[in-house]
C-alpha positions in Angstrom: 10.2 -26.1 -2.0 11.1 -22.7 -1.0 12.0 -21.5 2.5 12.9 -18.5 4.3 16.7 -17.8 5.1 16.7 -14.5 7.4 19.9 -12.1 7.1 20.5 -10.4 10.3 23.4 -8.1 12.0 24.7 -9.3 15.1 25.7 -7.1 18.3 29.3 -8.1 17.2 28.9 -6.6 13.9 29.1 -10.0 11.6 26.4 -11.1 9.9 24.5 -14.3 10.0 21.9 -16.1 7.9 19.9 -18.8 9.2 16.6 -20.8 8.2 14.1 -20.5 11.0 11.6 -22.9 9.1 13.5 -25.8 8.9 14.8 -28.7 11.5 18.0 -29.0 9.7 20.7 -26.8 10.6 21.9 -24.3 7.8 23.8 -21.2 9.2 26.4 -18.8 7.5 28.4 -16.1 9.0 30.4 -13.2 7.6 31.3 -9.6 8.0 29.6 -8.8 5.2 26.1 -10.0 3.4 27.9 -11.2 0.7 30.0 -13.2 2.9 27.5 -15.0 5.1 25.4 -15.8 2.1 28.3 -17.1 0.6 29.4 -19.2 3.7 25.7 -20.0 4.0 25.4 -21.4 0.8 28.8 -23.5 1.2 27.3 -24.5 4.5 24.2 -26.3 2.4 26.6 -27.6 -0.3 28.6 -29.4 2.4 25.4 -30.6 3.8 24.0 -32.5 0.4 27.9 -33.9 0.0 27.8 -35.5 3.4 24.9 -37.0 2.9 25.7 -38.4 -0.8 29.0 -39.6 0.4 27.4 -41.3 3.5 24.6 -42.7 1.1 22.1 -41.8 3.6 18.9 -40.1 2.0 18.9 -36.3 2.0 15.8 -35.2 4.4 12.4 -34.4 2.8 13.0 -30.5 3.5 16.1 -30.2 1.9 14.9 -31.7 -1.5 14.6 -29.7 -4.1 14.8 -26.4 -1.8 15.2 -22.8 -2.6 15.7 -20.1 -0.4 14.0 -16.8 0.0 16.3 -14.5 1.5 14.8 -12.0 3.7 17.0 -9.0 5.0 16.8 -6.6 8.4 17.2 -3.2 7.9 21.0 -3.3 8.7 21.7 -6.3 6.4 19.9 -4.5 3.5 21.8 -1.5 3.5 25.0 -3.5 3.5 24.1 -5.8 0.7 22.2 -3.0 -1.6 25.4 -0.7 -0.5 24.1 1.6 -3.7 21.0 2.9 -2.2 21.7 6.1 -0.8 20.1 6.1 2.7 19.4 9.6 3.0 17.7 10.2 -0.1 15.6 6.4 0.6 14.9 7.8 3.7 12.8 10.8 2.3 11.2 8.8 -0.3 9.8 6.5 2.5 9.1 9.0 4.6 11.2 8.0 7.4 13.6 10.4 9.5 17.1 10.2 7.7 18.8 10.0 10.9 16.5 7.2 12.2 17.3 5.5 9.2 20.8 5.6 9.6 20.6 4.4 13.0 18.7 1.5 11.7 21.6 0.9 9.3 24.1 0.5 12.0 21.9 -2.0 13.9 20.9 -2.6 17.1 18.0 0.1 16.9 14.4 -0.8 17.7 12.4 -0.7 15.0 8.7 -0.4 14.9 6.2 -2.8 12.4 5.2 0.5 11.0 8.7 1.8 10.2 9.4 -1.6 8.8 6.4 -1.4 6.7 6.9 2.3 5.5 10.5 1.1 4.1 9.3 -2.0 2.8 6.4 -0.3 0.7 9.3 2.4 -0.4 11.4 -0.6 -1.4 9.0 -2.3 -3.6 7.7 0.8 -5.0 11.5 1.4 -6.1 11.4 -1.8 -7.7 8.1 -1.4 -9.4 9.7 2.1 -10.9 12.8 0.0 -12.4 11.1 -2.7 -13.4 8.8 -0.3 -15.6 11.7 1.8 -17.0 13.3 1.1 -20.4 16.7 2.5 -21.7 17.4 3.7 -25.1 20.7 3.7 -26.6 22.5 6.6 -28.3 
């Protein structure tokens, strides 16, 4: 079963991962998205181990689960830190200064802006998927 794991930057500057669609509580925290994801995955493994050690049956929602990570803008640019924010803003048609504010976190972002950014990300991904390298 595939479920969503949301990654968001908190007001304290750390990152958190949580699963809003599950009754079971699985969370992770860290100073970077990588740390938060590792903590989240560790928490999940600890839950699996606890059920196994106690002999209790694992809840159906946790059986054969696969996480689909979704990022807020701040966590996106933390995790994919090789993306140049200024150049990406131009490609996405978003003001570079505003995108840097989104990256820091705590700035309201409209659904329209989210769609522009997501569309540009998907376009970049498709472009990268279609390229071929040559060896020289």
